[in-house]
BAMAR-645003 format. One record per residue: residue number from 1; x, y, z of N, C-alpha, C in turn. Coordinates in steps of 0.1 Angstrom, whole numbers, plus 5000, padded with zeros to 4 digits. Atoms other than C-alpha are relative to their C-alpha. Example, Ala and Ser with C-alpha at 12.3 -4.5 7.8 and 13.67 -1.06 7.14 Angstrom:
  kolza  n.c1  n.c2  n.c3  ca.c1  ca.c2  ca.c3  c.c1  c.c2  c.c3
      1  5009  4988  5000   5123   4955   5078  5009  5012  5000
      2  4991  4989  5000   5137   4989   5071  4992  5011  5008
REM end
This chain:
  kolza  n.c1  n.c2  n.c3  ca.c1  ca.c2  ca.c3  c.c1  c.c2  c.c3
      1  5014  5001  4999   8883   3029   4559  4993  5013  4994
      2  5007  4989  5006   8859   3052   4540  4993  5008  5011
      3  5004  4991  4989   8847   3082   4561  4991  5011  4994
      4  5007  4988  5003   8822   3111   4561  5003  5010  5011
      5  4997  4990  4990   8826   3144   4580  4987  5009  5002
      6  5012  4992  4997   8797   3162   4598  5005  5013  5007
      7  4997  4987  4993   8803   3199   4606  4988  5006  5006
      8  5010  4994  4992   8783   3217   4632  5003  5015  5002
      9  4999  4986  4996   8778   3255   4634  4990  5002  5012
     10  5008  4999  4988   8766   3261   4670  4992  5013  5002
     11  5008  4988  4997   8738   3284   4681  4993  4997  5013
     12  5007  5002  4987   8718   3290   4712  4987  4992  4999
     13  5012  5007  5002   8684   3278   4700  5001  4989  4989
     14  4998  5009  5011   8695   3260   4669  5014  4998  4996
     15  4987  5002  5006   8726   3244   4653  4997  4997  4985
     16  5001  5004  5014   8733   3238   4616  5010  4989  4998
     17  4992  5011  5003   8746   3204   4606  5002  4998  4985
     18  4997  5002  5014   8763   3197   4572  5010  4988  4999
     19  4991  5012  5002   8779   3164   4560  5006  5000  4986
     20  4992  5001  5012   8806   3160   4534  5005  4985  4998
     21  4993  5013  5002   8819   3128   4517  5015  5003  4998
     22  4985  4999  5001   8856   3121   4510  5004  5010  4989
     23  4997  4991  5011   8854   3142   4478  4996  5014  5002
     24  5004  4986  4996   8840   3173   4496  4986  5003  4994
     25  5014  4998  5004   8804   3167   4482  4991  5001  5011
     26  5010  4998  4989   8776   3179   4504  4989  4989  4999
     27  5010  5011  5000   8754   3149   4514  4988  5004  5008
     28  5010  4997  4990   8733   3166   4541  5002  5014  5005
     29  4999  4986  4994   8725   3201   4553  4987  5003  5007
     30  5013  4998  4993   8699   3209   4580  5002  5008  5012
     31  5001  4992  4987   8690   3233   4608  4993  4991  5010
     32  5005  5009  4989   8684   3215   4641  4998  5007  5013
     33  5003  4994  4987   8668   3226   4673  5010  4995  5011
     34  4991  5004  4989   8691   3225   4704  4992  4994  5011
     35  5009  5007  4992   8669   3200   4720  5002  4985  4999
     36  4997  5014  5000   8673   3163   4730  4995  4992  4989
     37  5005  5009  5011   8650   3145   4705  5005  5004  4987
     38  4995  4995  5013   8661   3167   4676  5015  4996  4998
     39  4985  5003  5001   8698   3162   4684  5002  4985  4998
     40  4999  5015  5002   8693   3124   4687  4996  4996  4986
     41  5004  5003  5013   8675   3124   4654  5011  5004  4990
     42  4989  4996  5008   8704   3143   4638  5011  4989  5000
     43  4990  5010  4999   8729   3117   4651  4996  4988  4992
     44  5005  5012  5006   8707   3088   4639  5000  5002  4984
     45  5000  4998  5015   8703   3104   4604  5014  5000  4994
     46  4986  5000  5005   8740   3110   4600  5006  4986  4999
     47  4995  5013  5000   8748   3075   4610  4994  4991  4990
     48  5007  5007  5011   8722   3061   4586  5006  5004  4987
     49  4994  4995  5012   8737   3083   4559  5014  4994  4998
     50  4986  5005  5001   8772   3069   4566  5000  4986  4994
     51  5001  5013  5006   8760   3034   4556  5013  4991  5003
     52  4989  5008  4996   8788   3017   4576  5013  5008  5000
     53  4988  4992  5000   8814   3044   4569  5003  5006  5014
     54  4997  4993  4988   8832   3060   4598  4995  5015  4999
     55  5005  4986  4999   8819   3095   4609  5009  5008  5009
     56  4993  4990  4991   8840   3124   4622  4992  5012  5000
     57  5008  4987  4998   8821   3153   4637  5010  5011  5003
     58  4992  4988  4998   8836   3188   4637  4991  5011  5005
     59  5009  4990  4993   8823   3215   4660  5009  5012  5004
     60  4993  4988  4997   8833   3251   4667  5001  5005  5014
     61  5000  4996  4985   8828   3252   4705  5001  4987  5008
     62  4998  5012  4992   8837   3228   4733  4991  5000  5012
     63  5008  4999  4989   8811   3239   4758  4989  5011  4997
     64  5010  4989  5001   8781   3263   4764  4989  4995  4990
     65  5012  5003  5008   8756   3262   4735  5000  4986  4995
     66  5001  5013  5005   8766   3228   4720  5002  4989  5011
     67  4996  5009  4990   8772   3211   4754  4991  4987  5000
     68  5008  5011  5000   8742   3188   4751  5003  4991  4988
     69  4997  5007  5012   8750   3178   4715  5014  4992  5003
     70  4987  5007  4998   8786   3170   4726  4999  4988  5009
     71  5002  5011  4991   8774   3149   4755  4994  4988  4993
     72  5007  5011  5008   8751   3129   4731  5010  4993  4991
     73  4990  5006  5010   8780   3124   4706  5009  4991  5008
     74  4990  5008  4992   8804   3112   4733  4993  4987  5005
     75  5007  5011  4995   8777   3089   4748  4998  4989  4989
     76  5002  5009  5011   8772   3074   4713  5014  4996  4993
     77  4987  5004  5004   8810   3068   4709  5004  5006  4987
     78  4996  4993  5012   8814   3094   4681  5013  5007  5002
     79  4988  4992  5000   8847   3110   4672  4996  5014  4997
     80  5003  4985  5001   8845   3148   4676  5013  5008  5000
     81  4988  4991  5001   8871   3173   4665  4996  5014  5003
     82  5002  4986  4997   8873   3209   4678  5006  5008  4988
     83  4996  4991  5010   8875   3235   4650  5000  5014  5005
     84  5001  4986  4994   8885   3270   4664  4992  5009  4990
     85  5008  4991  5008   8861   3297   4652  5008  5008  4990
     86  4992  4991  5009   8889   3318   4637  5005  4991  4988
     87  4996  5008  5011   8900   3288   4616  4988  4998  4990
     88  5012  5002  5009   8864   3283   4603  4998  5013  4992
     89  5002  4987  5007   8861   3321   4595  5010  5002  4989
     90  4989  4999  5010   8894   3321   4577  4998  4991  4988
     91  5003  5010  5011   8885   3290   4557  4988  5004  4992
     92  5013  4997  5007   8850   3302   4549  5002  5012  4990
     93  4998  4989  5010   8864   3333   4532  5004  4995  4986
     94  4996  5005  5013   8878   3311   4505  4990  4991  4993
     95  5010  5008  5006   8846   3292   4498  4991  5009  4991
     96  5010  4993  5009   8823   3302   4469  4987  5002  5007
     97  5013  4999  4994   8789   3315   4477  4998  5014  5006
     98  5004  4987  4994   8772   3343   4496  5008  5002  5013
     99  4993  4997  4988   8784   3359   4528  4997  4990  5011
    100  5001  5009  4989   8784   3343   4562  4986  4995  5002
    101  5013  5007  4996   8756   3318   4569  5004  4989  5009
    102  4998  5012  4991   8752   3290   4594  5004  4988  4992
    103  4997  5011  5009   8753   3265   4565  5015  5001  4995
    104  4987  4999  5005   8785   3279   4552  5011  4998  5011
    105  4991  5002  4989   8802   3279   4586  5000  4985  5003
    106  5000  5015  4998   8791   3242   4591  5008  4993  4989
    107  4992  5006  5011   8806   3234   4557  5015  5002  5003
    108  4986  4997  4997   8838   3251   4568  5005  4991  5010
    109  4995  5009  4990   8840   3230   4599  5002  4986  4995
    110  4999  5014  5006   8833   3197   4580  5012  4999  4991
    111  4989  5001  5010   8858   3206   4552  5014  5001  5007
    112  4987  4999  4993   8886   3216   4576  5003  4987  5007
    113  4998  5013  4994   8881   3183   4595  5004  4990  4989
    114  4997  5010  5011   8883   3165   4561  5014  5001  4996
    115  4987  4998  5006   8916   3181   4550  5011  5001  5010
    116  4989  4997  4990   8935   3188   4582  5003  4987  5009
    117  4996  5011  4991   8954   3163   4605  5005  5005  5013
    118  4994  4994  4988   8963   3187   4633  4989  5005  5010
    119  5011  4995  4992   8929   3192   4650  4999  4991  5013
    120  5001  5007  4986   8922   3183   4687  4987  4993  5001
    121  5012  5008  4997   8898   3156   4697  4993  5005  5012
    122  5008  4996  4989   8870   3167   4720  4998  4988  5009
    123  5002  5011  4990   8869   3145   4752  4990  5004  5010
    124  5010  4997  4989   8843   3142   4780  5005  5010  5009
    125  4996  4989  4991   8843   3172   4803  5006  4996  5013
    126  4993  5002  4988   8865   3173   4833  4993  5009  5011
    127  5008  4993  4990   8845   3182   4865  5007  5012  5006
    128  4993  4990  4993   8872   3203   4881  5002  5012  4990
    129  4998  4989  5009   8879   3223   4849  4987  5007  4997
    130  5013  4994  5002   8842   3229   4843  4997  5010  5012
    131  5003  4992  4988   8839   3242   4879  5008  5013  4999
    132  4992  4988  5001   8868   3266   4874  4996  5010  4989
    133  5005  4991  5011   8854   3279   4841  4987  5007  5004
    134  5013  4994  4997   8819   3285   4856  5001  5010  5011
    135  5000  4991  4989   8828   3302   4888  5008  5012  4998
    136  4994  4987  5003   8836   3338   4880  4995  5011  5009
    137  5004  4989  4992   8833   3371   4897  4987  5007  4996
    138  5013  4992  5004   8802   3394   4898  5002  5014  5004
    139  4999  4985  4998   8800   3432   4896  4993  5004  5012
    140  5006  4995  4987   8791   3453   4926  4987  5009  4997
    141  5012  4992  5002   8765   3477   4910  4988  4992  4998
    142  5012  5008  5000   8730   3465   4915  4994  4997  4987
    143  5006  5001  5013   8716   3471   4881  5008  4991  4990
    144  4991  5008  5008   8746   3457   4863  5001  4986  5005
    145  4998  5013  4993   8749   3429   4888  4988  4991  4996
    146  5012  5008  5003   8713   3417   4881  5000  4996  4986
    147  4999  5003  5015   8717   3419   4843  5010  4989  4998
    148  4989  5009  5002   8750   3400   4845  4996  4986  5005
    149  5003  5013  4993   8737   3373   4869  4988  4993  4992
    150  5010  5006  5009   8705   3368   4848  5005  4993  4988
    151  4993  5006  5012   8726   3363   4817  5008  4988  5003
    152  4992  5012  4996   8749   3339   4835  4991  4989  5003
    153  5010  5011  4997   8719   3319   4848  4995  4994  4987
    154  5005  5005  5013   8705   3317   4813  5010  4991  4993
    155  4990  5008  5007   8738   3306   4798  5004  4987  5007
    156  4996  5012  4993   8746   3282   4825  4989  4989  4999
    157  5011  5010  5001   8712   3265   4824  4999  4995  4985
    158  5000  5005  5014   8714   3264   4786  5010  4990  4997
    159  4990  5010  5003   8746   3245   4787  4997  4986  5006
    160  5003  5013  4993   8730   3218   4809  4986  4995  4995
    161  5014  5004  5002   8693   3218   4800  4993  5010  4991
    162  5005  4990  5009   8684   3238   4769  4985  5002  5000
    163  5014  4999  5000   8647   3229   4769  4994  5008  5011
    164  5005  4993  4988   8642   3242   4804  5003  5015  4999
    165  4996  4986  5002   8661   3274   4796  4990  5007  4991
    166  5010  4994  5008   8636   3281   4768  4987  5001  5006
    167  5013  5001  4994   8606   3272   4789  4998  5011  5011
    168  5001  4992  4988   8614   3295   4819  5004  5015  4997
    169  4996  4986  4999   8615   3333   4824  5008  5001  5013
    170  4992  5000  4988   8644   3334   4848  5001  5013  5007
    171  5001  4987  4993   8636   3370   4858  4989  5000  5010
    172  5012  5001  4992   8604   3359   4875  5002  4991  5012
    173  4998  5007  4987   8600   3346   4910  4997  4985  4999
    174  5004  5014  5001   8582   3313   4902  5011  4991  4994
    175  4989  5008  5006   8608   3299   4878  5013  5000  5008
    176  4988  5000  4992   8636   3311   4900  4999  4991  5012
    177  5002  5009  4989   8621   3293   4930  5001  4985  4996
    178  4999  5013  5005   8618   3262   4909  5015  4996  4999
    179  4986  5003  5003   8655   3264   4900  5008  4999  5013
    180  4993  5001  4988   8665   3266   4937  4998  4985  5006
    181  5003  5013  4995   8650   3231   4942  5003  4989  4990
    182  4999  5009  5011   8652   3214   4908  5007  5006  4989
    183  4992  4995  5011   8678   3219   4882  5002  4991  4988
    184  4996  5010  5010   8683   3187   4862  4987  4993  4994
    185  5011  5007  5006   8660   3168   4838  4995  4988  5008
    186  5003  5012  4992   8662   3136   4859  4992  5004  5013
    187  5007  4996  4988   8652   3154   4891  4986  5004  4998
    188  5014  4996  5003   8622   3170   4875  4991  4989  4996
    189  5008  5012  5004   8610   3138   4859  4997  4991  5012
    190  5003  5008  4988   8613   3120   4892  4989  5006  5008
    191  5010  4993  4992   8592   3146   4909  4986  4999  4994
    192  5012  5001  5007   8565   3146   4883  4991  5013  5002
    193  5009  4988  4999   8537   3172   4878  4994  5002  5013
    194  5008  4999  4988   8517   3165   4909  5009  5005  5012
    195  4991  4997  4989   8546   3165   4934  5007  5014  4998
    196  4994  4987  5003   8563   3195   4917  4990  5012  5002
    197  5010  4990  4997   8530   3215   4918  4999  5003  5014
    198  5001  4998  4986   8527   3209   4955  5012  5007  5006
    199  4988  4993  4995   8563   3219   4961  5000  5015  4997
    200  5001  4986  5004   8558   3251   4942  4989  5008  5008
    201  5012  4993  4993   8524   3259   4958  5004  5002  5015
    202  4995  4998  4986   8540   3254   4993  5009  5012  5002
    203  4991  4988  5000   8564   3282   4984  4993  5012  4994
    204  5009  4988  5004   8535   3305   4973  5003  5004  4986
    205  4998  4997  5014   8543   3303   4936  4987  5000  4993
    206  5012  4999  5008   8515   3315   4914  5000  4991  4988
    207  5001  5009  5012   8502   3292   4886  5010  4989  5001
    208  4990  5010  4997   8522   3264   4902  4999  4988  4990
    209  5001  5012  5008   8507   3236   4881  5004  5003  4986
    210  4995  4996  5014   8513   3255   4848  5015  5000  4999
    211  4986  5000  5000   8549   3260   4857  5006  4986  5001
    212  4995  5013  4998   8553   3224   4869  4998  4992  4987
    213  5002  5007  5013   8538   3211   4836  5010  5004  4990
    214  4990  4996  5009   8561   3232   4816  5014  4994  5003
    215  4987  5005  4996   8591   3220   4835  5001  4985  4997
    216  5000  5014  5002   8582   3183   4833  5000  4997  4984
    217  5000  5001  5015   8575   3187   4795  5014  5002  4995
    218  4986  4998  5004   8610   3201   4791  5009  4989  5004
    219  4992  5011  4995   8625   3173   4812  4998  4988  4991
    220  5003  5012  5008   8608   3147   4790  5008  5001  4986
    221  4993  4999  5013   8628   3161   4760  5015  4998  5001
    222  4985  5003  4999   8662   3154   4775  5002  4989  5010
    223  4997  5011  4991   8673   3121   4789  5015  4997  5000
    224  4985  5001  4999   8711   3127   4787  5005  5011  5009
    225  4993  4990  4991   8732   3143   4814  5013  5005  4994
    226  4988  4995  5006   8759   3166   4801  5011  4999  5010
    227  4989  5000  4991   8794   3165   4815  5000  5011  5010
    228  4999  4990  4990   8798   3184   4848  4986  5004  5005
    229  5014  4996  4997   8760   3183   4854  4999  5004  5015
    230  5001  4997  4986   8764   3183   4892  5005  5014  5003
    231  4994  4986  4998   8787   3214   4892  4991  5010  4994
    232  5009  4990  5007   8764   3232   4867  4987  5001  5008
    233  5012  4999  4992   8733   3223   4888  5002  5009  5013
    234  4998  4992  4988   8749   3238   4919  5001  5015  4997
    235  4998  4986  5004   8758   3270   4900  4986  5006  4996
    236  5014  4996  5004   8722   3272   4886  4992  5004  5013
    237  5006  4998  4987   8709   3269   4922  5005  5014  5006
    238  4994  4987  4994   8733   3297   4934  4995  5012  4993
    239  5004  4988  5008   8725   3320   4905  4985  5004  5002
    240  5015  4997  4998   8687   3316   4909  4998  5007  5013
    241  5001  4993  4987   8690   3325   4946  5005  5014  4999
    242  4995  4987  5000   8711   3354   4938  4991  5010  4992
    243  5009  4991  5008   8687   3368   4911  4988  5004  5009
    244  5011  4997  4991   8659   3365   4937  5004  5011  5010
    245  4995  4990  4990   8680   3384   4962  5002  5014  4994
    246  4999  4987  5007   8688   3411   4937  4987  5006  4997
    247  5014  4995  5002   8651   3414   4928  4995  5007  5012
    248  5005  4995  4988   8643   3419   4964  5007  5013  5004
    249  4992  4988  4997   8671   3445   4968  4995  5011  4991
    250  5005  4990  5010   8658   3463   4937  4987  5006  5005
    251  5013  4995  4995   8623   3465   4952  5002  5009  5012
    252  4997  4992  4988   8637   3478   4985  5006  5013  4997
    253  4994  4987  5004   8658   3504   4968  4989  5009  4994
    254  5010  4991  5006   8628   3516   4947  4991  5005  5011
    255  5009  4995  4989   8606   3518   4978  5007  5010  5009
    256  4993  4990  4992   8633   3536   4997  5001  5013  4993
    257  4999  4988  5008   8637   3561   4969  4987  5008  5000
    258  5013  4993  5000   8600   3568   4967  4997  5006  5014
    259  5002  4994  4987   8599   3573   5005  5008  5012  5002
    260  4992  4988  4999   8628   3597   5002  4994  5012  4993
    261  5006  4989  5008   8611   3618   4975  4988  5005  5007
    262  5013  4996  4994   8579   3618   4995  5003  5009  5013
    263  4998  4994  4987   8596   3631   5027  5009  5012  5000
    264  4991  4988  5001   8621   3657   5014  4999  5005  4986
    265  5000  4993  5013   8623   3682   4986  5014  4998  4993
    266  4987  5001  5005   8660   3675   4982  5006  4986  5003
    267  4996  5013  4996   8665   3638   4984  5014  4996  4995
    268  4986  5005  5004   8699   3621   4983  4998  4985  4998
    269  5001  5014  5003   8700   3588   4966  5013  4993  5002
    270  4988  5007  4996   8725   3564   4981  5001  4987  4994
    271  4999  5014  5006   8738   3534   4962  5004  4991  5011
    272  4996  5011  4992   8740   3502   4981  5009  4992  4993
    273  4990  5008  5007   8772   3486   4971  5005  4988  5008
    274  4996  5012  4993   8774   3458   4996  4998  4988  4992
    275  5001  5012  5008   8781   3425   4981  4990  4990  5007
    276  5009  5010  4995   8754   3399   4985  5006  4986  4999
    277  4994  5013  5000   8767   3365   4995  4989  4989  5000
    278  5010  5011  5001   8748   3333   4985  5007  4988  5005
    279  4995  5012  4996   8754   3301   5003  4998  4989  4989
    280  5002  5009  5012   8761   3275   4976  4996  4986  5003
    281  5006  5013  4997   8741   3247   4991  4988  4997  4991
    282  5011  5004  5009   8716   3228   4969  4989  4993  5007
    283  5012  5007  4994   8681   3220   4980  4998  4987  4994
    284  5002  5013  5005   8677   3183   4976  4986  4998  4996
    285  5014  5003  5004   8647   3172   4956  4999  4985  4998
    286  5000  5015  5001   8645   3135   4964  4987  4995  4993
REM end
């Protein structure tokens, strides 16, 4: 059966998609936002381009940034091959053209899928494996701890719900409180703007309606659950609570330091290295 190959170069906010025919001719090359409607449009455009031919997708990551795209491809019954990044980089060095670009890497993924027969098929995520991958340790130092946890929260949320990750400042109290109660697109859509506004206002969140509207708008852009969504949602909840706790500890440390400088001419600054434990229960948002 005749076939075309669609290579994807993954990115946080955008991916690049490029399609080759059996002769290695480029049929399609486009930058796509990492967002539900745009990714669905990409899949539809590639399938239209195939005109009945089989399509093989090739991607350089199996989780994280392209998790939503992978979920959509699996849900649409598409064959997806994993192309290790080192393989793409090595192959790209042999292609004509300028230096590294997203389009060139996407071409490398598509071309390697076209010519190789030893690539692994990407399958739907395994809940236990995802949980083991997500649950990692955290450093003890407060400043480093907060930076690391904020980055983990952003990355974890991005892997499940990219539109919400873009819409929220996860260093601020309001968005963090939102994430302790609502993590998934479906939960936010069920709540709606009015109910979500009240929920936030009851927790003393400033500009509750503005935040609720932004969250619901993001939820309307994604109607697909990625593999491992429940595990990821629990971790988002835990990380959001932990960032809030670290913010509070940072404020207490700052106030304590100021008080020390005000009361003595030779203050001693003491680092608080106690580990903060977060109970990993998820607030239900029925």
